[in-house]
N, C-alpha and C positions, 0 to 999 in steps of 0.2 A: 506260349510263345517260343517261336525258330530259332534255336540260337544260331544267327547268323556269322557270328566272329568264329563261333565253333567250327561250323563248316568250311568257311574260307581258308582259314589255317590248314584242318586237314588237307584239304585239298591243293593249298599251294606247298606247304612241308613234302607232301604224299610224292607230288608232281616233280618238284624240284629234286629229292635225292633219288628219286626214278631215272629224270633225265642227268644227273652225273653219272649215275650208275651205266649208264647207257653209252653216253660220251666215253667213258673210260674203257668201258667193253671194246667198243668198234674200236679206238683208241689203238688196243691192245690186238688187234687183228681179229677180233671172235666174231665172226659174220654169221651169226645162226639164230633162229628163234629162243634157245635157250639164254641168249643175252637180252632178249628182253623178259623173258620168264624171271630172270635173275633179278632185273632191275624193279620189275613190277611187285617181287617177295620184298627185296630189301627197301624199295617205297612206303610198303604198309609195314614193316617192321620197325625200320627206323624213323621214318616220318611221321606215323599217327601218335606216339608217345612223345614225339620232339612236338607236335602241334597242342598235344594237352599241358607239356608243361607251359609253354609258349602263351597261349590260352593263361593259363593261372595266373600268369605273371599280369597280361593285359586288360584282365577282366576289370570292370569296373568297383571301387573301392567299397560300392555299399554291397556287392556282392563277396569282397575278401571277408568282409566282418561277418558272413553266414559259412565260410570256409570252402574247401577244396570240392568235397560230395554234397553240399548242403548241410552239414552238421553245424550246429552254434559252437563257436569252440566255448571253452569253461570261462569266467571273467578271472583276472585276475585282481587278487589283492592289493 
């Protein structure tokens, strides 16, 4: 099964962070291609981990029982 929620969250978070960095860069007067390079790097470095954390929070309850990486957590006594 294709993880639709995970893919959408990664795209949404990465593009949102990159867009914010581009807006800040252009507002500060950096009209060069490196502004867009820094925005892409920031989108990947900040947006992808944020999307995975958000996905772990939003996924269904049955997936929570399995754990973040698919491992079964130990039963509490």
